[in-house]
All heavy atoms as an XYZ file, in Angstrom:
771
protein
N      24.291    -24.590    129.194
C      24.750    -23.548    128.267
C      24.908    -24.158    126.884
O      25.483    -25.246    126.744
C      26.009    -22.883    128.743
C      26.675    -22.045    127.677
S      28.034    -21.139    128.242
C      27.348    -19.505    128.304
N      24.477    -23.426    125.830
C      24.661    -23.828    124.472
C      26.009    -23.321    123.999
O      26.417    -22.185    124.238
C      23.574    -23.266    123.580
C      22.228    -23.822    123.949
O      22.111    -24.987    124.241
N      21.239    -22.962    123.845
N      26.751    -24.214    123.379
C      28.121    -23.879    122.931
C      28.170    -23.839    121.368
O      27.459    -24.477    120.704
C      29.155    -24.909    123.432
C      29.285    -24.863    124.891
N      28.606    -25.754    125.727
C      30.016    -24.047    125.689
C      28.936    -25.491    126.979
N      29.757    -24.440    126.974
N      29.051    -22.921    120.943
C      29.305    -22.829    119.494
C      30.303    -23.870    119.041
O      30.821    -24.595    119.931
C      29.795    -21.422    119.182
C      28.784    -20.368    119.614
O      27.614    -20.495    119.275
O      29.206    -19.429    120.358
N      30.612    -23.935    117.803
C      31.609    -24.912    117.285
C      32.685    -24.210    116.617
O      32.503    -23.163    115.857
C      30.914    -25.904    116.393
C      29.849    -26.693    117.073
C      29.168    -27.645    116.138
N      28.111    -28.335    116.832
C      27.368    -29.210    116.302
N      27.475    -29.494    114.983
N      26.442    -29.811    116.968
N      33.896    -24.761    116.620
C      35.087    -24.185    115.942
C      36.026    -25.292    115.576
O      36.177    -26.293    116.302
C      35.761    -23.121    116.851
C      36.332    -23.674    118.119
C      36.824    -22.334    116.073
N      36.616    -25.198    114.365
C      37.515    -26.152    113.851
C      38.833    -25.442    113.453
O      38.808    -24.342    112.900
C      36.973    -26.846    112.612
C      36.023    -27.995    112.844
N      36.379    -29.091    113.550
C      34.762    -28.098    112.520
C      35.326    -29.882    113.586
N      34.340    -29.338    112.952
N      39.968    -26.079    113.619
C      41.243    -25.588    113.248
C      41.525    -25.964    111.763
O      42.414    -25.351    111.137
C      42.339    -26.112    114.151
N      40.791    -26.913    111.283
C      40.995    -27.379    109.869
C      39.647    -27.312    109.154
O      38.586    -27.417    109.779
C      41.460    -28.845    109.861
C      42.810    -29.025    110.567
C      43.226    -30.458    110.571
N      44.416    -30.646    111.440
C      44.584    -31.630    112.245
N      43.727    -32.576    112.285
N      45.640    -31.680    112.949
N      39.711    -27.129    107.843
C      38.502    -26.996    107.083
C      37.670    -28.303    107.225
O      38.175    -29.408    106.990
C      38.878    -26.791    105.605
C      37.619    -26.523    104.756
C      37.983    -26.080    103.344
O      39.178    -26.158    102.978
O      37.087    -25.744    102.625
N      36.414    -28.142    107.590
C      35.531    -29.327    107.731
C      35.309    -29.972    106.464
O      35.204    -29.390    105.390
C      34.211    -28.741    108.320
C      34.569    -27.371    108.789
C      35.734    -26.923    108.002
N      35.157    -31.347    106.541
C      34.825    -32.091    105.254
C      33.389    -32.497    105.264
O      32.893    -33.091    104.260
C      35.710    -33.335    105.237
O      35.491    -34.136    106.360
N      32.651    -32.204    106.273
C      31.205    -32.455    106.398
C      30.351    -31.244    106.427
O      30.773    -30.302    107.096
C      30.959    -33.363    107.600
C      31.412    -32.733    108.853
N      32.695    -32.506    109.281
C      30.669    -32.101    109.863
C      32.798    -31.896    110.390
N      31.584    -31.653    110.785
N      29.317    -31.249    105.797
C      28.362    -30.129    105.802
C      29.085    -28.788    105.594
O      28.834    -27.864    106.303
C      27.542    -30.095    107.101
C      26.765    -31.300    107.329
N      25.700    -31.721    106.589
C      26.952    -32.283    108.291
C      25.150    -32.821    107.069
N      25.929    -33.215    108.072
N      29.978    -28.735    104.598
C      30.830    -27.587    104.404
C      30.046    -26.269    104.245
O      30.511    -25.170    104.602
C      31.825    -27.795    103.237
C      32.871    -28.799    103.605
C      31.136    -28.145    101.973
N      28.779    -26.368    103.700
C      28.002    -25.185    103.522
C      27.450    -24.555    104.810
O      27.010    -23.448    104.854
C      26.806    -25.462    102.562
C      25.975    -26.595    103.098
O      26.455    -27.570    103.653
O      24.708    -26.493    102.899
N      27.563    -25.270    105.882
C      27.069    -24.794    107.202
C      28.186    -24.082    108.016
O      27.914    -23.499    109.044
C      26.633    -25.992    108.069
C      25.371    -26.619    107.485
C      24.955    -27.720    108.450
N      23.769    -28.406    107.961
C      23.273    -29.438    108.613
N      23.726    -29.836    109.723
N      22.199    -30.037    108.031
N      29.414    -24.101    107.520
C      30.521    -23.488    108.295
C      30.943    -22.177    107.690
O      30.924    -22.038    106.466
C      31.718    -24.475    108.279
C      31.422    -25.758    109.010
C      30.843    -26.865    108.497
C      31.694    -25.994    110.342
N      30.734    -27.758    109.468
C      31.237    -27.329    110.644
C      32.208    -25.204    111.402
C      31.315    -27.879    111.886
C      32.256    -25.869    112.675
C      31.851    -27.150    112.909
N      31.368    -21.235    108.517
C      31.906    -19.956    108.083
C      33.393    -19.991    108.394
O      33.897    -20.670    109.248
C      31.269    -18.846    108.841
O      29.861    -18.784    108.614
N      34.120    -19.208    107.588
C      35.570    -19.123    107.746
C      35.915    -17.757    108.325
O      35.312    -16.739    107.976
C      36.233    -19.287    106.409
C      37.667    -19.568    106.383
C      38.265    -19.890    105.040
O      37.419    -20.024    104.049
O      39.448    -20.007    104.859
N      36.876    -17.744    109.205
C      37.329    -16.495    109.817
C      38.725    -16.561    110.323
O      39.399    -17.589    110.210
N      39.152    -15.402    110.948
C      40.449    -15.336    111.551
C      40.321    -14.935    113.042
O      39.507    -14.127    113.355
C      41.289    -14.253    110.842
C      42.595    -13.981    111.499
C      41.475    -14.642    109.357
N      41.037    -15.645    113.897
C      40.957    -15.452    115.327
C      41.474    -14.056    115.658
O      42.601    -13.692    115.325
C      41.764    -16.464    116.139
C      41.731    -16.166    117.630
C      41.187    -17.887    115.886
N      40.625    -13.260    116.321
C      41.007    -11.882    116.722
C      41.474    -11.888    118.227
O      42.368    -11.192    118.555
C      39.783    -10.923    116.623
C      39.526    -10.555    115.172
C      40.578     -9.603    114.635
O      40.938     -8.597    115.306
O      41.001     -9.836    113.507
N      40.806    -12.710    118.997
C      41.202    -12.823    120.435
C      40.681    -14.110    120.995
O      39.719    -14.752    120.459
C      40.694    -11.613    121.219
O      39.310    -11.642    121.299
N      41.226    -14.536    122.120
C      40.806    -15.718    122.805
C      40.936    -15.492    124.306
O      41.957    -14.923    124.713
C      41.512    -16.990    122.339
C      40.920    -18.262    122.848
C      43.047    -16.890    122.607
C      41.366    -19.564    122.179
N      39.933    -15.823    125.074
C      39.992    -15.569    126.466
C      38.981    -16.380    127.242
O      38.390    -17.379    126.664
N      38.805    -16.100    128.514
C      37.855    -16.934    129.373
C      36.861    -15.965    129.990
O      37.165    -14.811    130.348
C      38.669    -17.641    130.409
C      39.474    -18.790    129.919
C      40.191    -19.531    131.052
O      39.614    -19.591    132.182
O      41.257    -20.129    130.834
N      35.620    -16.518    130.116
C      34.575    -15.786    130.799
C      33.628    -16.830    131.422
O      33.213    -17.762    130.738
C      33.791    -14.943    129.814
C      32.696    -14.097    130.481
C      31.864    -13.311    129.535
N      32.532    -12.733    128.403
C      32.034    -12.747    127.159
N      30.876    -13.321    126.898
N      32.689    -12.230    126.154
N      33.377    -16.705    132.657
C      32.417    -17.544    133.380
C      32.725    -19.055    133.199
O      31.847    -19.891    133.014
C      30.986    -17.287    132.928
C      30.525    -15.876    133.170
O      30.977    -15.237    134.178
O      29.768    -15.308    132.350
N      34.011    -19.386    133.215
C      34.368    -20.803    133.159
C      34.364    -21.384    131.725
O      34.468    -22.580    131.574
N      34.134    -20.539    130.723
C      34.125    -20.964    129.363
C      35.201    -20.167    128.545
O      35.699    -19.146    129.043
C      32.750    -20.716    128.740
C      31.729    -21.620    129.287
N      31.044    -21.286    130.490
C      31.266    -22.822    128.921
C      30.234    -22.277    130.793
N      30.295    -23.207    129.844
N      35.499    -20.647    127.334
C      36.375    -19.976    126.456
C      35.580    -19.137    125.511
O      34.558    -19.565    125.007
C      37.246    -20.980    125.695
S      38.348    -20.197    124.489
N      36.032    -17.916    125.301
C      35.415    -17.019    124.277
C      36.397    -16.738    123.200
O      37.491    -16.183    123.484
C      34.866    -15.705    124.975
C      34.319    -14.780    123.931
C      33.923    -15.996    126.057
N      36.055    -17.141    121.959
C      36.945    -16.916    120.845
C      36.227    -15.857    119.946
O      35.110    -16.015    119.556
C      37.121    -18.193    119.999
C      38.028    -17.945    118.798
C      37.685    -19.304    120.924
N      36.958    -14.715    119.686
C      36.403    -13.719    118.844
C      36.992    -13.917    117.442
O      38.247    -13.971    117.323
C      36.737    -12.311    119.399
O      36.275    -12.251    120.734
C      36.100    -11.212    118.572
N      36.151    -13.988    116.430
C      36.585    -14.265    115.081
C      36.096    -13.152    114.172
O      34.969    -12.646    114.303
C      35.898    -15.605    114.617
C      36.290    -15.882    113.167
C      36.455    -16.784    115.514
N      36.966    -12.774    113.240
C      36.662    -11.850    112.199
C      36.343    -12.641    110.926
O      37.207    -13.352    110.438
C      37.755    -10.848    111.904
C      37.428     -9.773    110.858
C      38.508     -8.765    110.652
N      38.817     -8.134    111.910
C      38.190     -7.033    112.500
N      37.124     -6.571    111.854
N      38.617     -6.518    113.627
N      35.055    -12.623    110.458
C      34.713    -13.437    109.283
C      35.558    -13.030    108.094
O      35.902    -11.853    107.915
C      33.271    -13.097    109.062
C      32.775    -12.567    110.358
C      33.936    -11.931    110.966
N      35.911    -14.009    107.249
C      36.619    -13.763    105.996
C      35.581    -13.445    104.928
O      34.544    -14.010    104.843
C      37.419    -15.007    105.566
C      38.689    -15.301    106.339
C      39.313    -16.556    105.843
C      39.666    -14.115    106.248
N      36.006    -12.475    104.087
C      35.136    -12.170    102.904
C      35.308    -13.223    101.893
O      36.414    -13.775    101.673
C      35.542    -10.801    102.318
N      34.259    -13.569    101.229
C      34.331    -14.583    100.163
C      34.330    -13.848     98.857
O      33.481    -12.960     98.630
C      33.099    -15.519    100.273
O      33.154    -16.423     99.238
N      35.199    -14.248     97.973
C      35.268    -13.633     96.675
C      34.140    -14.021     95.736
O      33.854    -13.354     94.753
N      33.467    -15.127     95.997
C      32.428    -15.547     95.066
C      31.229    -16.019     95.825
O      31.330    -16.878     96.687
C      32.948    -16.623     94.141
C      33.589    -17.785     94.841
O      33.579    -17.772     96.105
O      34.175    -18.630     94.199
N      30.083    -15.568     95.481
C      28.767    -15.930     95.896
C      28.563    -16.610     97.252
O      27.998    -17.666     97.350
N      29.043    -15.968     98.330
C      28.730    -16.567     99.601
C      27.323    -16.229    100.006
O      26.677    -15.392     99.395
C      29.799    -16.216    100.660
C      29.663    -14.721    101.134
O      28.911    -13.997    100.556
O      30.421    -14.381    102.057
N      26.804    -16.851    101.095
C      25.429    -16.700    101.436
C      25.208    -15.590    102.518
O      24.160    -15.454    103.020
C      24.860    -18.059    101.992
C      24.920    -19.089    100.913
C      24.429    -20.381    101.401
O      23.734    -20.478    102.512
O      24.642    -21.387    100.784
N      26.255    -14.848    102.858
C      26.157    -13.819    103.801
C      25.389    -12.605    103.235
O      25.347    -12.435    102.045
C      27.505    -13.403    104.345
C      28.165    -14.513    105.101
C      29.457    -14.154    105.675
N      30.313    -13.505    104.670
C      31.316    -12.700    104.934
N      31.584    -12.390    106.166
N      32.034    -12.235    103.977
N      24.814    -11.853    104.145
C      24.128    -10.689    103.736
C      25.041     -9.603    103.125
O      26.226     -9.573    103.421
N      24.507     -8.750    102.355
C      25.287     -7.743    101.627
C      25.964     -6.787    102.605
O      26.930     -6.155    102.297
C      24.401     -6.947    100.623
N      25.362     -6.627    103.864
C      25.969     -5.704    104.774
C      27.162     -6.228    105.586
O      27.784     -5.513    106.259
N      27.445     -7.516    105.446
C      28.555     -8.083    106.202
C      29.825     -7.849    105.468
O      29.958     -7.808    104.270
C      28.357     -9.562    106.414
C      27.162     -9.863    107.331
C      27.083    -11.309    107.661
O      27.904    -12.143    107.210
O      26.194    -11.662    108.378
N      30.937     -7.642    106.238
C      32.189     -7.354    105.704
C      33.198     -8.453    106.158
O      32.898     -9.210    107.040
C      32.712     -6.016    106.241
C      31.839     -4.831    105.683
C      32.208     -3.554    106.366
N      31.775     -3.442    107.737
C      30.567     -3.094    108.121
N      29.672     -2.807    107.290
N      30.318     -3.015    109.445
N      34.316     -8.527    105.480
C      35.269     -9.606    105.716
C      36.483     -9.163    106.517
O      36.599     -8.006    106.966
N      37.390    -10.102    106.799
C      38.607     -9.869    107.598
C      39.554     -8.796    106.990
O      40.301     -8.179    107.759
C      39.356    -11.171    107.728
N      39.434     -8.619    105.691
C      40.344     -7.596    105.055
C      39.800     -6.174    105.325
O      40.431     -5.187    104.901
C      40.508     -7.872    103.573
C      39.193     -8.026    102.875
O      38.171     -8.312    103.491
O      39.154     -7.907    101.624
N      38.614     -6.019    105.903
C      38.059     -4.719    106.149
C      38.066     -4.486    107.685
O      37.523     -5.246    108.429
C      36.587     -4.669    105.640
C      36.519     -4.858    104.156
C      35.110     -4.888    103.667
O      34.367     -3.954    104.083
O      34.755     -5.737    102.872
N      38.717     -3.376    108.127
C      38.937     -3.150    109.503
C      37.643     -3.010    110.361
O      37.715     -3.277    111.563
C      39.752     -1.849    109.551
C      39.644     -1.233    108.226
C      39.311     -2.355    107.264
N      36.571     -2.608    109.767
C      35.304     -2.412    110.558
C      34.370     -3.616    110.388
O      33.187     -3.496    110.702
C      34.653     -1.152    110.209
C      34.290     -1.043    108.758
O      34.803     -1.808    107.907
O      33.492     -0.129    108.359
N      34.889     -4.770    109.950
C      34.059     -5.949    109.784
C      33.476     -6.363    111.168
O      34.158     -6.234    112.191
C      34.869     -7.090    109.210
N      32.231     -6.851    111.169
C      31.592     -7.240    112.447
C      32.233     -8.513    112.966
O      32.376     -9.479    112.269
C      30.145     -7.464    112.203
C      29.352     -7.660    113.501
C      27.891     -7.589    113.260
O      27.393     -6.895    112.439
O      27.210     -8.387    113.996
N      32.606     -8.511    114.234
C      33.272     -9.663    114.864
C      32.192    -10.609    115.369
O      31.086    -10.231    115.692
C      34.094     -9.174    116.015
C      35.255     -8.287    115.670
C      35.973     -7.867    116.998
C      36.211     -8.881    114.692
N      32.546    -11.893    115.374
C      31.642    -12.987    115.830
C      32.270    -13.516    117.140
O      33.483    -13.840    117.139
C      31.556    -14.114    114.840
C      30.769    -15.248    115.357
C      30.974    -13.538    113.519
N      31.485    -13.608    118.198
C      31.971    -14.139    119.495
C      31.425    -15.550    119.622
O      30.232    -15.789    119.586
C      31.449    -13.261    120.624
C      32.102    -13.524    121.930
C      31.731    -12.487    123.012
O      30.706    -12.724    123.666
O      32.399    -11.502    123.092
N      32.336    -16.494    119.833
C      32.007    -17.935    119.996
C      32.264    -18.322    121.410
O      33.351    -18.023    121.952
C      32.830    -18.729    119.054
C      32.843    -18.347    117.573
C      33.910    -19.076    116.801
C      31.455    -18.622    116.924
N      31.403    -19.038    122.000
C      31.557    -19.573    123.377
C      31.686    -21.096    123.259
O      30.835    -21.765    122.729
C      30.367    -19.218    124.269
O      30.208    -17.820    124.281
C      30.598    -19.716    125.672
N      32.886    -21.565    123.707
C      33.149    -23.012    123.730
C      33.661    -23.469    125.066
O      34.033    -22.644    125.909
C      34.188    -23.348    122.575
C      35.472    -22.602    122.799
C      33.666    -23.026    121.250
C      36.645    -22.926    121.827
N      33.699    -24.741    125.248
C      34.265    -25.317    126.557
C      35.798    -25.138    126.511
O      36.402    -25.050    125.452
C      33.868    -26.763    126.744
O      34.519    -27.546    125.737
C      32.329    -26.955    126.736
N      36.391    -25.220    127.715
C      37.828    -25.125    127.794
C      38.483    -26.350    127.121
O      39.541    -26.266    126.524
C      38.243    -24.936    129.250
C      37.707    -23.647    129.918
C      38.131    -23.702    131.421
C      38.253    -22.454    129.251
N      37.820    -27.530    127.229
C      38.310    -28.726    126.652
C      38.358    -28.602    125.108
O      39.344    -28.988    124.476
C      37.515    -29.954    127.014
N      37.274    -27.996    124.542
C      37.225    -27.801    123.104
C      38.354    -26.829    122.697
O      39.020    -26.973    121.665
C      35.862    -27.403    122.642
C      35.869    -26.878    121.206
C      34.869    -28.508    122.802
N      38.539    -25.789    123.492
C      39.631    -24.797    123.234
C      40.927    -25.474    123.141
O      41.699    -25.293    122.204
C      39.622    -23.706    124.301
C      40.792    -22.784    124.099
C      41.281    -22.073    125.408
N      41.648    -23.077    126.424
C      41.818    -22.758    127.670
N      41.610    -21.490    128.123
N      42.170    -23.657    128.514
N      41.232    -26.323    124.141
C      42.539    -27.004    124.145
C      42.724    -27.854    122.922
O      43.803    -27.878    122.310
C      42.681    -27.872    125.425
C      42.729    -27.001    126.692
O      42.958    -25.830    126.616
O      42.530    -27.610    127.772
N      41.667    -28.588    122.547
C      41.777    -29.441    121.355
C      41.903    -28.644    120.056
O      42.788    -28.888    119.190
C      40.466    -30.274    121.224
C      40.438    -31.239    120.043
C      41.541    -32.255    120.077
C      39.059    -31.935    120.048
N      41.107    -27.620    119.920
C      41.159    -26.742    118.715
C      42.484    -26.040    118.570
O      43.135    -25.993    117.548
C      39.925    -25.828    118.765
C      40.147    -24.395    118.419
C      40.360    -23.942    117.162
C      40.026    -23.408    119.399
C      40.550    -22.641    116.845
C      40.191    -22.089    119.140
C      40.438    -21.695    117.843
N      43.048    -25.463    119.662
C      44.275    -24.753    119.620
C      45.439    -25.753    119.312
O      46.343    -25.463    118.580
C      44.540    -23.990    120.952
C      45.952    -23.484    120.974
C      43.585    -22.838    121.064
N      45.345    -27.004    119.874
C      46.394    -27.975    119.615
C      46.450    -28.373    118.127
O      47.500    -28.814    117.700
C      46.189    -29.249    120.498
O      45.167    -30.020    120.019
N      45.386    -28.204    117.429
C      45.363    -28.571    115.988
C      45.719    -27.423    115.029
O      45.797    -27.634    113.841
C      43.972    -29.072    115.689
C      43.672    -30.412    116.318
C      42.344    -30.974    115.942
N      42.170    -32.260    116.484
C      41.074    -32.993    116.426
N      40.001    -32.512    115.737
N      41.018    -34.198    116.927
N      45.885    -26.211    115.623
C      46.329    -25.123    114.781
C      47.795    -25.289    114.376
O      48.578    -25.814    115.147
C      46.131    -23.785    115.484
C      44.670    -23.355    115.706
C      44.605    -22.137    116.632
C      44.011    -23.033    114.379
N      48.209    -24.770    113.244
C      49.590    -24.870    112.786
C      50.479    -23.803    113.456
O      51.119    -22.970    112.825
C      49.517    -24.639    111.315
C      48.379    -23.735    111.148
C      47.365    -24.166    112.239
N      50.540    -23.873    114.809
C      51.377    -22.949    115.589
C      52.194    -23.777    116.564
O      51.877    -24.925    116.892
C      50.449    -21.926    116.376
C      49.522    -22.641    117.340
C      49.804    -21.038    115.467
C      48.738    -21.675    118.201
N      53.271    -23.182    117.024
C      54.183    -23.853    118.016
C      53.489    -23.803    119.397
O      52.705    -22.888    119.674
C      55.567    -23.148    118.035
C      56.311    -23.229    116.700
C      56.696    -24.592    116.376
O      57.083    -25.402    117.270
O      56.621    -24.971    115.197
N      53.876    -24.732    120.242
C      53.338    -24.755    121.592
C      53.620    -23.442    122.289
O      54.736    -22.950    122.253
C      53.923    -25.930    122.348
C      53.279    -26.136    123.699
C      53.703    -27.435    124.399
O      54.146    -28.362    123.700
O      53.700    -27.384    125.654
N      52.585    -22.903    122.909
C      52.817    -21.607    123.638
C      52.516    -20.379    122.788
O      52.419    -19.286    123.331
N      52.458    -20.501    121.440
C      52.165    -19.388    120.556
C      50.699    -19.044    120.670
O      49.806    -19.895    120.890
C      52.510    -19.727    119.082
C      53.966    -19.532    118.777
C      54.181    -19.677    117.224
O      53.578    -20.577    116.637
O      54.900    -18.849    116.713
N      50.338    -17.771    120.395
C      48.996    -17.361    120.374
C      48.294    -17.769    119.084
O      48.886    -17.726    118.026
C      48.994    -15.818    120.495
O      47.660    -15.352    120.333
N      47.013    -18.163    119.243
C      46.261    -18.490    118.071
C      45.681    -17.257    117.343
O      45.093    -17.428    116.266
C      45.062    -19.321    118.645
C      44.961    -18.870    120.020
C      46.314    -18.481    120.485
N      45.948    -16.069    117.836
C      45.429    -14.830    117.147
C      46.102    -14.796    115.797
O      47.294    -14.994    115.628
C      45.787    -13.620    118.015
C      45.468    -12.319    117.259
C      45.003    -13.658    119.340
N      45.205    -14.542    114.806
C      45.647    -14.417    113.368
C      45.510    -15.696    112.619
O      45.688    -15.666    111.400
N      45.162    -16.797    113.288
C      44.989    -18.102    112.594
C      43.630    -18.184    111.971
O      42.656    -17.729    112.530
C      45.260    -19.233    113.562
C      46.678    -19.340    114.078
C      47.642    -19.683    112.966
O      47.347    -20.491    112.055
O      48.754    -19.037    112.918
N      43.586    -18.884    110.832
C      42.325    -19.182    110.190
C      41.594    -20.294    110.826
O      42.206    -21.343    111.160
C      42.573    -19.486    108.680
C      41.287    -19.743    107.936
C      41.612    -20.016    106.488
N      42.138    -18.772    105.912
C      42.493    -18.622    104.653
N      42.399    -19.631    103.829
N      42.912    -17.441    104.221
N      40.267    -20.176    111.024
C      39.405    -21.163    111.639
C      38.104    -21.251    110.912
O      37.749    -20.359    110.126
C      39.180    -20.878    113.187
C      40.468    -20.958    113.941
C      38.496    -19.546    113.338
N      37.360    -22.343    111.155
C      36.066    -22.542    110.610
C      35.158    -22.639    111.806
O      35.479    -23.300    112.807
C      36.012    -23.785    109.730
C      36.724    -23.582    108.484
C      36.145    -23.260    107.279
C      38.081    -23.650    108.207
N      37.104    -23.120    106.278
C      38.348    -23.322    106.832
C      39.211    -23.909    109.013
C      39.577    -23.285    106.298
C      40.465    -23.860    108.470
C      40.652    -23.600    107.132
N      33.975    -22.009    111.783
C      33.121    -21.978    112.972
C      31.615    -21.986    112.586
O      31.219    -21.745    111.423
C      33.405    -20.667    113.727
C      33.078    -19.387    112.961
C      31.758    -18.855    113.164
C      33.957    -18.825    112.094
C      31.478    -17.654    112.400
C      33.626    -17.658    111.403
C      32.369    -17.145    111.590
O      32.065    -15.969    110.871
N      30.830    -22.285    113.646
C      29.361    -22.281    113.525
C      28.805    -21.768    114.812
O      29.155    -22.257    115.911
C      28.819    -23.704    113.340
C      28.962    -24.218    111.927
C      28.533    -25.659    111.771
N      27.106    -25.824    112.128
C      26.546    -27.015    112.218
N      27.264    -28.086    112.022
N      25.313    -27.181    112.630
N      27.948    -20.787    114.726
C      27.289    -20.325    115.898
C      26.194    -21.382    116.265
O      25.733    -22.055    115.379
C      26.569    -18.976    115.647
C      27.494    -17.798    115.533
C      28.160    -17.450    116.837
C      27.156    -16.804    117.831
N      27.728    -16.580    119.098
N      25.878    -21.490    117.528
C      24.841    -22.431    117.951
C      23.609    -22.311    117.114
O      23.085    -21.191    116.931
C      24.512    -22.165    119.407
C      23.421    -23.020    119.967
C      23.832    -24.433    120.281
N      22.753    -25.103    120.897
C      22.457    -26.326    120.664
N      23.179    -27.058    119.832
N      21.439    -26.922    121.287
N      23.132    -23.406    116.567
C      21.933    -23.361    115.748
C      22.190    -22.987    114.266
O      21.304    -23.040    113.464
N      23.507    -22.769    113.985
C      23.839    -22.339    112.563
C      24.217    -23.383    111.639
O      24.282    -24.582    111.873
């Protein structure tokens, strides 16, 4: 299975390849973690299409990321939340497979 990528901190490498979003939900499916992200709107010249909307718009298109459970544990541990708190609402940086 091909997995997507997600970071809890802004990447310092190939920054133009990463998108920024907010975690909408996190769960498990078929032994993998599925993180649903709402992309953030960029105020200045981003490379997304004109039809895409950002996190401040309720009907923005969600992005579903599939990652391993080990990557989930690492990524959640790096978020600025207390142990046991939900990552929903936290800002993340992500790349869909091949993106």
